[in-house]
N, C-alpha and C positions, 0 to 999 in steps of 0.2 A: 328629559332622560335625568335619572337620578345620579348625583355627582358621586364621584368614588367616595367611599365612607371616611369619615372624618376617624370614627372609631378603629377602622381596619387599618388606616394608615399609622394610627397611635401606637395599635398592637405591634404592627411590624417595626416601628421605631424604639418600642420599648425592650424589644429582644436585645438593643444593643447594650442596655445598662444591666445586664445579667452579671452578677458576680455571688461568690459564695463568701460566706463569714466564717468568723472563727469559730472553735468547735460547738457544734450544737447537738440536740439529740437527733437521734434517725426518726424518720416520718413514722414510722409503725411503731413508737414509742409515746405518740400523741394521740389522744382521745379523738375518734372520729367524729363528733360533736363539734370540734374546733378545725376541721377540715372540710374543703370542698366535697360537694357530692357530686361527681362528674356525670352521674347516671342521668341529671336532669337533663343533659345534653345529650349523650348517647348510653347505651348499657354496657358497652364494652369496645375495645379498641377495635374487635372485628366489625360491630357495628359501623363504626367510624369509616373503617376501609371502604365498607360495602356502599354508605353513603358516598363516599368520595368518588367511587367507581361510577355510580348512578350520573353524579354532577357532572364528571368529565365526558360521559355519555351526550348527556343533555347539552352541554356546552357546542357541542359539534352541531347543532340544528340552528345554530346563530346565522349560518350561511344560507339558510332557507329565506332569510329575510334579506339578503342583498339585492339592492337595486329595486327594493318594494317599498321601503318606509313611507315615500312621499305617495304612494298610490292612492290610498285612502284613509280615513279616519280608523275604519275597522282593523286594517293591517297594522297601523300605527299604535292602537291599543293592543292587539296581539303581542307586538313586539314588548312593549313597555311592561306587560304583565308578566310575559317569559323572561326578561331581563332581570325584573323584580324578583322572582321567585330563586332564580341562579343566584342571586347576591345575598339574599335572606339565608339559603342552604349553604352557600360557600362561607360566609361569616361564621356561621353555627360550626361548619368543620375547622374554621381557622382558631376560633375560641377554644374549643376543646383540645386542639393540638398545641396551643401556645400555652394555656394552663397546666395541662399535664406537664409540659417542658419546664415551666416555671417553678412546679411542685418539686423537680429534681432536676436540675441543668445537667447532672451527670449522665442522665438516661439517655444514650444515643439514639433508642427507639422513640422517645419522644420528641427530641430533636430532629430526628426524621422525618417524623408526621409533619412539623412544621416547616420543613423544606419543601416535601411533598406539596403542600397546600399552596405554598408559596408560587412553585411552578406552575400550578394548575390556573391560577391567576393571569401570571404572566403570558401563559400559553392562550388563555383566552382573550387576553387582551390584543394580542396580535389578531387572531381569528376575527374580534369585532372591530377591528381597526377602522372599518368602513362606516361605522354608526355614526359618530359625531358629523364626520363630513357630510354626509348623506343628510342628517336632520338639518344642517345648517344650508343646505342646497334648497330646501323647501321655503318657499317663498313665506315671509312672515304672514302676509294676510290669508295665506292657505292654511297655515298652522293655526290661526286663530279662527278659523271657520270649523276645522277638524274637531276644535276643543269645544267648540259652541255646539257641533253636530253629534257629538258623542260625550254624554255627560261623566262617563267612566274616565276620561282622560282629565278631568278638573283635577284629580290629586296630583296628576304629572305636570301640571301647568307651570309652575314655576321653573322646575328643571328643565321643559322643553322651552320656555322663552327665554332663558337664560342663554341657551345657545346662541342665540342672536347677539346678546351684549358681549359674548365670548368670541365671538364670530372672527374677528382680526387675528385671533389666536389659536383659531382652528386650522390644522393643516389639510393637505391632500391625502386620499386615502393610502398612497403608497408612503406618503412622509408619516403619517401616523401609525402605520405598520414598522415601520424603523423605529419611532420613537417609542412605542409597545417594546420593541425588542431590546432597547436600552436598558429595560429594565433587569436583564440579566447580569449588566455589568455595572449598573449607576450606583447600586448597594454596597460596593465593595469595599469603599473607603469606611463606610460605617461598620461593615463585617470585621474588616481587620482592626479598626480601634477596638472593637468589643473584645475580640479574642487575646489582643495583645494586652490590653489594658487590665483585662479581667482574669487572664489565664496564662499569659505565657512571660508577661513583664516580671524579670526578677525583682523581689522584695527585700529591702534593708530589714534589720531587725534592732528592736529597741527595748528597754527595760520597763515593761509598766506594771507598778504595782508589785515590786519584787519578782517578778517573772519575765523572761525574756519571749518577746513574740514578733512574730513578722509583722510588719506596718502595711497591712490590708488597709484598702478604705474604712472598712468598718472599726478595726483597730485603732486607725489614726482619727477617727470620728470621736472614739470614746476617749483616746488621750488627750486632743486638742481642747476637750470641753473639761479637764481635770482642773482641779482647784490648786494644783501644784504647777507654779507657773515654771520653774526651771523644766519640768517635764514637757509643757506645753511648747517652750522653746525648744527644746532639744528634737522632740517628734516633728516639729515643723519643719527644721532645718534639715533632718534627715529625710523625710518623707519628699519635700520639694527639691531636694538636692538629687534624689535617686531620679526623679522626673527629667531633671536637666540633662541628664546622661544620655536621653533618648529623645531631646530635643528636636532632633534632625527627623527621626523615624514619625513622631506625631506630627510634626510639620509636613511631612508630606503626604499624610493621612488627612490632614484637614485641609490642606491645599487641594486634594483631589476632590474632596467633598464639595468645596466652594466652587471648583471648575464644572463639576456636575451641575450645581444651583445655575451658574454663568451661563453655560451651555444651552441648558432646558429653557432659561428666559430668552437668549438671542433666537434659538430656535422657534419659538413660538411669538417671536415678534413683540416683545416687553422691551419697556424702555430700562428695566433694571430687573436684576434678581430679587429685589424688595418688592418692585410691582408685580411681578410672576407669584411672587407667596402671598399677597395680600388680596390680588383683584378678584380672583376666583370667588371670594367671600363677600365682595364689594367692599372691602374696606379700602378707604383713600388712605394713599401713601402718607399724607399729612397727620393722620393720628399716631402712625409709627415715630414719624418726625418729631410731634408735640411733645409726646411722651420724653424722648429723650432729653428735649429743650425744657421741659416743665421740670424735669428732675433736676438738670443742671442748675436752672435758676433756684431751687431751693436746696441746694447742698447745704445751705447755712442749718437749716432745719438737722440734716443727717449729721452734721458736726456737732450740733447740739447734742444728740444722742450719744455721739462718741466722746465728748466731753463729761456727760452723766456717766456713762460706762467707767472713764478713767476715774472719776470721783467714787465711784461705788467698790470699785477694784481696788483702790486706795495706792495707786502706782503714779511715779514721777512722769514716767514716760508710757503712753499707751502705744502697744506694739499690735500689728496686725495678727500675730499669734495669740493676741489676747481676746480675740473676736467672741469666741465660743466658751470663754470661761465664766463659772457661777459667780454671780455678782453678790448674791447674798449667802454668806458663809454660814453652813450647817442647816440650810435650808434645802429640802429637797422634796417635791411634790411627786408622789407615787401612790399609783390606783391599780388594783389588780383589774383584770379585764371585764370581772363582772361589776366592780365599782363604775368601770368606764361607761359600761352602758348604762347605768343607771344615771349618771353625771350626763350623758348625752340625752338620754330620752327627757330628763327634766328641761335641758337648756332649748331643746326643739319644741315646746310645748305652745310657743307663740305662733307656730305655724299649723297647729289643728290636730284632730282627732285622728284623720286618716291617716296624714304623713308619719304620726307616731306609730300609728299601726303597721304601718308598711316596714318602718324601720324595726319594730319589733319581730316583723317576722323574719325580717333578713338576719336577725341576731338568732333566731331560733331554728333557721330551716337551712343553714350551713351555706348561705350565701358568702361567707368570710372565712379566707384561711389563716387564721390568727396568728399562731406562733410560728418562730424561725425553727427550722430543721435543717440537717446537713445536706447541702447541695440545694436547697432553696434558694430561688432569685431574691434578691436583697430589696429593701425599699417596699414602696406601697403603690397601689393604682386600683382603679375602678374599671371594669370592662364590661360596658351596657351594650355591647352590639348584638347579643343573641334576641332578637325581637321578640321571637315566640316563648321564650322560656324567663330570663331575670338576669339582672346585672350579677357578678360576681366580683368580689374585693380581695386583694392580695395586702397583707399586713405582716409585719415581723414584730409582735406586740412584745414590748419588755417591761411594761409596768410604769415607765417613766410618763410625766404629764405631756409631754410633746408628741407621746404616742396615743395619748387621749385626743389630743389635738388632730392628728393624723388621721385617727380612724373617722373622727367627726367630718373631716375633709373629704375623705372617700366616699362617706356614706351622701355626702351632699352630691357627689358625682353621681351615685347610683340612684339617687333620688330624682335627679334630673333625668336620667336615662329611664327611670321607671316611670314617670310622668309622661314623659315624651312618647314612649314605645305604647303605652297604655291609651293615649289621646289621638297620636297623630297616626296616619296610614304609614305603612314602610317608607313610603315615598319622600316623606316630609319628616321622619321621626328623627333621622340623624341630624346634630345640632353642629353648628362650626366650632373650631377651636376657640375662635376669639370669645364666645361665650362659656367655653367649656369647665374654666376655671372661676365662674362667678358663683354657682352653687356651692362649690368645695368651699371657698373662701368665706362665703355668707354663713354657713354652719359654724366657721371658726370663730366668728364674731359674736354669735349666740352663745357659744360655749364660753368665751372670755366674758362676756357681759355677766353672764348667770355666777361666774366663779369669782369675778370681782364683787358681788354682792354676797356672796358666800363666806368669803374670807375675811375675818376680823382683825386678825394678828398683822401687826406692820411687817414683820420680816416676810410672811407669806403673801401679803398683799404686795410687798415689792418684788418678790419673786416672780409673782403672777404677771406684775405690770410690764417687769424687763422682758418676759417672755411675749409678751404683745409687742412691744418695741421691736424685738427681735425679728417678729413677724414681719413688722414695716422696714425693717433693714433687709431681710432677706428676700421678701416678695417685691418690694417697690423699688428699692435703691438697687440691691444686688441685681436682681433681674434685668432692669434698666442698663445697669452698667454692662451685664452680657450683652444685651440688646445693642448698645452703642458698639461694643467690641466687634459684634457680628455685622452691623452695617459698614464699619469700618473697612473690615478684612474684606467684604464684597466690592466694595467699591473701589479699592485697592486692585484687586483683580479684575475689575472692569477696566483699571485704566492700564493694564498689563504689568502692574508690580508683581514680581516673583514673590510667593507667600513661603518663604523659607521659616524654618522653627526659629530661627536668630528674629526675622522680622515680626513674627508672630508674638514672640516674646517681648519685643520692645513695645510693641502696639497694645498689648495688654497691661504691661506694666505702666504706661504713661497713663491710661486710662484709670487704671487702679489707684495710682497716687494720686490723680486728680480728685478721685470720688473720696477719698479718705483724708485728704487735706495734709498730705505727706509733706509739702513743702511749706505749709502753713504752721507746722508742729501741731497738728491736731492729733494725727495717728502714724507712727513710723511703720511704713511698707518694707519689711524685709525683701532683701533681691531677689532672693529666689522664689518669692510670692508671682512673679512676672511670669513663672511657667504654669502658673495654675489652669491658663486656657487649656491645657493638655489632658485635663483630668474631667473635662465637662462634656457629659456625652450629647446634651442640647445642642450643642454646635454644630450636628449631624443633622439636626432636625428643621433646617431650612426655616428660619425666623420663626421659632416657636416662642421662644422665651418671653418676647415683650408682652405677649398675651398674659402670662400669669401677672404682670403688673397693672395693665388696663383691667382685667377682670377683678384684681384685688381693690383697685379704685372703685369700680362699679358695684360691687358686693358692700362695700363700706358705706356707700349713699344708699343702696337699698335696706340693708339692716337697721341703718339708723331710724328709719321710717317705720319700720316693723315694730321695732323695740320701743318707739314712743307709744304703740299702741294703734296706729293708724291701720283701720281694718281695712280698708280700701288698699293701701299698700300692700297688706298681706295677700289679699284677693290677686292683684297685678302681679306678685311675685309668682304665687301658685300657677296663674295663667302663663308666666314666661317660662317656667320649668316644664309646662305643658305643651308649649308652642314648637318643641324640636328646630327643623329647619323650615319651617312654614313661612319665613321671610328672613331678611338679611339681617345679619346680627346686630347692626347700628339701630336698624329700626326695631326690633324685638326689644333692645335695651331702652328704646326712647319709649315705647309702650307699657314698659315696667317701671318708667318714672327718671330713667337717667339717661343724659344726652353726652354721648361719650366725643362727640364732636366739638363741644365747648370746654372750658377749664375748669367749670364749677366743680364736677365730682373730684377733680385733682386737688383743688383749693380745699374742698371740706375733708378730704383724708389728710393733707398736711395740717389742717386744724386740728383734727382727732388726735395724730400723733403728737402735738405740741401740748393737746391737753392733758394727754397720758403723763407727758413730761413735767408738766406742771403740777400734777399730783404727786409724782415721786419726788419731785424737789421739795414739796410741802411735808412729805413723811420725813424726810431726810432731815430737814430743818427743824423738826419736831424732837427728833432723835437726838439732837446735839446736847 
């Protein structure tokens, strides 16, 4: 049976990060060529509604299979094909609704469609609660015989056989029905966090560039990256002090989410919430814990980065509020969207003609919603769950170099989905979250490599090299810091520790000070930074963040071989992004040339980071 789509789950979770930004153009003022073409999915909202009504009727037919799944190979095939079509149609409906909502989160009709289709899936989950227990009741030998008798069942083999690996976590039909019904309430903490943090939480104001502005997340991000240190320190204090006012509220919301994760784990007989999160994709718990251990053992490398940041900023004491400050004065890498396209296409040449042609098609055929507009969801993502259509990318492009990097990142996701959907049957096209960030960060490595060769001016090179180091900081160390905190709060909850806002702030503060060498005099972490946990939507995504780090490590290793001109490595990489979910993530990466159960990929990543710092120090020493 095809597992619940990773892409669909991610779509649901991404709704939690919706927020509006500072004043933007209205959507009607932006040229259509820079906006999504929704008609590739449905001709109109009316067409969507009609398709949804058909899906609801089709879903009722699932009861016809009750008690019959194990009767013959033919019946089993009928069910698998029926279920597959439902999922395919359902994802397409969800994507249309969610994209339209993200284009303007103020539109209640758009949000209404999202809620409608989510409820359809919840209702279906209750109707189909008999399926997994019934499949698990089929003797394994009988299942293998059915697959041998009916060749068309072969494409479903991995999902069907996975039922036996997960059998001890499968409940009775009645229990599965109850678990399905909990879907109506288990997202409450996440929804409350989204509404409060993005819409209802009162914001303080700050003078930014001579203009008084509300410190939204977007305005805070801009101000904390200012070259004006006084401004950085002021907005950091104002922003996080404001969060501290609502420490108790945020604490209850995150505590609610952790309780959901712990409840689900216990209900399904897992040893821990962590095991419940990683076992469905056959990821050993040790991979998660080894990442945290390896990063802690290499905090010296992170501290070297911090010392370098301090040197380049020319400050006597490095503060946490300095983390996003520009390190090279007077240098700003900026590129128009059209220039960004040229840079990206050039950087991706090592991946071959077909890869380039598909990216060009994405640029020219409205797969990308490019610019910010009033009411548009902030941030960026790629949505590749429309199996019979094409992936969609959301951007909020602002001409900064980091936006060029973000665009190629999202194109990596898009190409992963494109190749998987093109190569794999629907049953195995969906890839696990553990490998989801590999293709995206791989593209970033190719872009940075090309830019290093392109830029000759010392200051421009320094700016780029520091941007690359910031990527190591943000993706490897910061995300692992988040992962360590996430593990700590779940383990505390499993021991019965009440997770109040105060407790969460203390735990997060202790971990942050350790990472940044606060007690060693490396970087001073201001007291109110300990409330930063309250602003992180990923903590409502059930152990997702560690995969940014593991994927980053894997992509560094894969890209290094491709950039060395290894044709076999390039071939294996294309095979990897074409493999979808046809094997478990660890095995897919092994086939591509990276063993994530060993320390080698991590060691090579730390080596690469130190190499960048060596180059920066050499440039700085020559400039004296």
